[in-house]
N, C-alpha and C positions, 0 to 999 in steps of 0.2 A: 543500702539496701534498694534493689528493684521494686514499683511498683505492683509488680505479681507477686513479689516475694513476700509484701505488706500484707495483702489479701491474704496469703497463705498465712501467715502468722498470727491475723483474725482469727482465720476459717480455726485454725488450730485449737487457738487459744480458746476461742466459745468452746468446742467441741471439748475438751477436758475439763474447763470451768466444770460444765454440765455434768459431764460422768460423775466427777467426784462430788458436785450437791446430790445425784443419785444413788451414788452409792455409799452418803456418809451415813452412819458412822462405823462401814465398811467388815463391820468383827460382831458377834460371832454372825455366818451367812446367813440362818435361817431368819436373822431380824432383820438380813438386809433384800434376800431373792426369795420366792413363793417355788419350796421344794416339795420334788414329787412325793407320793407314797411311798416308792422306792426308797426314799433320801429322808422322809420323815417316819416312816411309821404311819395307822392310820387304818381305814376302813375300804374295802373292795365291794361293792355289792354289784350284781348281774339280775335286774328283776325280767320277767316275763310279763306281758300284758295280756290277760286273757278274754277269752269269748271274740276272737277276730279270723275266725276259719272263716264266717259266711260273708266277711267283707270283704270288698275291693280290693284291689291295689293300695288305691291312692285313699280308699277310708282306713288303711290299717296306719297308712302312714299321718296323717292329718290326727289318728287318737294318740299312737304314737308322740307326733311333735307336741300334742298338750300335754302328755305326761310332764313330756322333759320341762316344756314350761309349769307347768303347776311347782314340779320339785325342784323346779330354781328358784320359784317362791319362796317354797317354804324354808329351803336353805339360808336363802339370801336374808330372809325377816328374823328368821332364828340364829343367824351372826355366824355361823359356820363359815371361813373362810378356805379359800381356794377350791374348792370343789368343782371336780369335773362331771358333768352330766351329758351323753349325749348318747343317741340313740347307737344298736348296737343290732343292726340288720333290719327285717323287718317289723321284729316285735320283741323287741328285747332292749332293753337301756340297763347302760353302766352307769354308774355313780362312785367316782374315788374320792372320800375324804381323807383331807393328809392329815394326821395330830389327832385326831378321833382314836379314841382306845375302847370305847364300849360299842360291841356290835347292836345290842338291845336295843337302843336308843337310835341308834341311827335307823334301824330296822323302823321302830315307831314315827318317825318324823319322816323317812322317807315311804315303807311301804302301807302306810295308813291309806285308806278306800276316804276317811274324813264324810260317809254317810253323815247328816246331822239328822234328823229327823224328832220334830214333837210327838206324844205320842198319848191318846189318855189310858188314864191307870184305872184297868177294872179290881184287879186286888193283890197286894203285896203279901209276900213269906217267907220267913228263913229256909224254909224248904220247899223247893222247885215242885215234889210229889203235893202239897198239899195245895195247889192250886189248878184249878179246873175251867176247861176252855167251853165253852157253850156255842163259841164259831169256831168254825175250821180255821179259819183266818188271824183269829189270835195268838199272839206270842207271849213263851217265857223267853225273859230274857234276864242276866243277870246284874247288880250294878259293878262300881267297880270298882269295890274292896273286895265282892266275893260271899258276902254277908246276907244279901238281900235279896229277894229272888220276884220280877214284878211280872203281872197279866196284861199286856195293855193289845190294845184292840190290832187289827193288822193294818189298817189304815192311818198314818201318819194324818194330824192334822195340819201340819205346816212343816215344808222339807229346807233345807241350810242351802239351797239357791239363792233362798231371798234374804240374804242374809250380808249386809254390807260390813259390820268390823267386827271384831274381838277384841277387849282389852284384858291384861289382868292387872287388877285391882288388889288392894290392900282394906280391910272389911275396917271399921271403925266400930261399931256394933262391940259392948264387951261380950254381948251373948253368946256372940257368935263368930269369934274372933279367926284369923287366917285370911287366906287369898280366895278368891273367887274371879269367876270371867263375866265381864258384863257384855252382854251382844248387841248389838244394835242393828236395826233393821232396812233395808231400805223401804219406797211408801209400799214399795207391791206386799214387801214381806207384811211390815205392819197394817196395813190392810186385813191382808186374810190370817193375822196374827189378834188382831181386834175378833174378826169375828168366830172363830175360832173360841176368843173366853166370852164369847157374850153365848152359845151353843153349850158352856159347859157352866157346874151349877158352884157355889159357894162350898170350898172345902173337898172340891173332886181334886184331884191330882191330874199332872201336868208333866209326864215321862220327855226328860229329853236326853234322848239316845244320839250315844256317835258309835258309828260300825258295830249297832247293838247291841252294847252296854248304856246301859243306865247308869250314866254321871249325878245326877239329881229326879227328885220329882216334886217339886215345888206341889202347896196347898195352892190351890183359887181361893182369894180373899177377895173380903166384900168391894174393899179399895181398886184392887183390881178390873174386878165386874165393874165398878163402878166409873173407872177409869175407860175402858173396851165401850162402855155406852158414849162417852163423851169424841171417842173419833181414834184416826188413829194414829198421830198422833203422840196423843197420850201414853200409847203400849209401843211408841216407835224403842223406845232406850231401859224400858220396863226390865225387861227379863236377865237373870244370871246365871251361872252354872256353879254353884257349891261343891264343897268337899273337901277332902283333908287331902291338898295340893303341897310336895315342897312348887318353891319358883320352878326350878325346873320344869317340871311338870304342868305344873299351869301355864307358864311361856309355853310348850312343846303343845299344849293342844289349841292354844290362841293362835299361835302360827298357821295351825290345821285348818284350822277351822275360816281362819281369814282368806287362805289361799285356794277354797273350795276344794272339792270334790273330784279326787283325778273322774277320768271318765269310765274308765273299767276296772276293772280288780288287778293288783298286782300281785306275783308271787313273787321270792327271793329265789335265784335258781342258783346263785352260785355265791358266796362272802367266803373272804379272805382277810385276815388281819393282820398287819406288822408290827413287831412291835417294836418300841421305840430304842429299845437297844439296838435290833439290826437296823434301823433307823438311822442311830447316830454310827454305828460299825459303818454302815454307808457312806454317811457323808465322810467319816474320815478318812476312806480309804479312795474314795472318789478327790476329794480335797487333794491328797498325799500324790493322789498319780495326774491331777494338773502341777502341783507346787515341782516336783521332778523336772517333768519334760519340761519345764519353762527356764529351771534354771539351768536344764543341761544345754538349749539351745542360747542361754543368753551366754553360759564360758565361751560353745564352740563358734558363734561367729566372730567375736573380737581374734579369734586362734588364726582363724582360716584366712578371714578378711578384715585382721587389722583394725585400723580407721571405719572403714565402712561399715563393716561390725557392727562398730557401735552403734552407727545410725539404724540398723538391721534392729538392733537391740530395743530403742526408742520407739522405732516403731512397733515392735512386738508388746512394749507394756501400754503405750496407749491404744493398741488394737485392743487387747485382753481389757482395759479399762471400760472404750469402747461397749463390749460384747456385753459384759457383766450390768454395764447402765442401760445397755439397748432392754434388756431381761428384764431391768426393773421397773423399766420405765413403759414399756410397756403390759407390763404384768402377767407375761409371761414364766413358764412353770418350768423349774431345773429340775432331771431326773438323771437318771442315772446314763443313759442312751445321749442325753445332750451333754454330760461332762465327754465321754467320748469324740464327741463334736466340738468341746471347744478345746481336746488336744490335739482334732485334726484341725481346729484352726492356728494354732501358732506354726503347726507344721508349713502350713498354707502363707503366713504373714512373711514368713522370713522367705519362702519360695519369690514370692513377687518379687522380691531387694534383692533376692538373689540372678530372677531373670536382669532384673536392670543394670547390676554392679556388671557380671558379665558383657554387657552394650555397653557399657561405658569402658569396660578392659578394651575392648575390641576397639572403640574409639580412639582409646588414649592411645594403641599401638599404631594406629598409623599416623603419629605426629599432630594430632590434634590438640589444644591445647585443654587442661581442664574443664574449662566452664563449654567451650562445645564439644567436649564428649560427653559432659554432662549432660545436656541439650540435647545431642543427637542421641544418644543413649536410652534416655526418657521417650522422645520418639519414635524411633525405632520399637523400644519395647511395647510400645502402648498397643498394634494390635494383639500383641500375644497374649498380652493382659488380661484382656477385654475378653477375647475371646476364650483361652483360658478358663476365668471367673464368671464368664457371663451363664455359659453354659450348667456352669457347677451348682451356679446361683438356680438356673430354671431346673435342674436338678430336685432341687432342697424341695424348691416350690410344689413339684409334682409327689414328692415326697410327703410335704406337708398334706397337700390338698386331697390326695388318694389314701394316705395310711393312715393308722390311730394308734394313741399311745407312746410306745416309747420309739417309733418310729416320725412321728411330729415331733417329740423332743430334742431328738436328733438334727431333723431337718430345721427346726428354728435355727439353734445353736448354727450351725452349719452356715444358711441362709447369714444370720447378722456376721457372722465371721466373716464370709464373703465382704460383704458391703464394706465391712473396716476393712478389711487387708488394703481392698483398694485405696480407699479412703489414704490410709497411713503410706502405702506406698507410693502413690503417685503425689500426696498435697506434703504430708509430710518430712518422706524423705528427701525428697528434693528440695525442702526448706532446708531443712539441714545440712544439705550439701553446697549449696547456692551462700547460704547466708552467713554458716558460723567457718568456712574454709575450709572444712575438713575436704572437701572436693580437690584440695592440691598435694593431697597426701597420696592421690593413688599411687598404688607399691606395682607400677606395669612401666618397664619398661618399651621405653621408644623401638623399632623394629629396624636396623640397619639400613639404608637404602643400595641395592644392588649394582 
């Protein structure tokens, strides 16, 4: 075997084993590839950033970009997989959460402003009508259970922008079992918090308010006052948020606090829930479409091209492995339009081989040997293949850059399919024709000399 074919063999084996390694254990498909909202089911939200009317275009873009970054931090910390968050126009953000079935939880995580404040409690009651404001800046806020109402000072003593961390912990106190959230301030926040404690009296209450809801209102103890007197280090990690939390509630609250407040209020404009049954049906239909088209092409090529058809089939199988492995390796999301791109890729893969085979047959008709026909066929079809596939690849890249959602999914699989088909046609197919002797069975008669 020639040195060039050894190189081709090495590259084909490397690609093949890499693809198999990436795709293992191969099935079910949802455990191998990220599936989009249309295949897996889930929640889609369209959010709108408010109060942007007076901002310039660059300021609006900056605010929306900051919202996208904060939301991405939230979903990453919460552990949601395959979430897509991106700007949609000048003031809107699209959020897709595949696999999620609870829109309310999604709204709590995504839409919460996360304005954390620490305010002095003036009075508390079970009925808001029992609370009397003595200052127009004072506010009456409910607790998170809706059982108590707090009259608090209008000006917060400390705000959440100085928070460094928030962690869910389990209480070891038998008198107060359950979960709580431990807060840790940065130095500036700890200094401000220590100053706030020095201004409060023993048995005063400090309300911990998130988005105008009081989560807890601990009493100021003598030990807390003494800690504040000793300096900021003593109070840096001394504050907690308690309540009757489930683990999910506590985790959600901690994530929102850690990621920080959104730069402006956001509202939910659209909400769409795709059920798991619809998603499963889409997977079944999409998988069946790929399988049927794949099998039909595999059967047709040997019937028409005989031995050369087997080469095209081998190239097609390899390209499908390459495309699926690339989707897995790049972390791309497979959508229903992406499946359409895969089906198109099946046709493009054999199309590249058909162009090469017809060129080889033309050379064979002139009386050239099989080896010479193969060399000439590949050489003369190269420019045609590059022209056709590079223009398609450019189109796919433009669709990916300019499109969104379904268009992106189609563009990704199309681009991967084009790249894979070129490799399979120019490297794998040539290796099989030259190294296995299949090229000796080209079913073409030599033209008679007149």
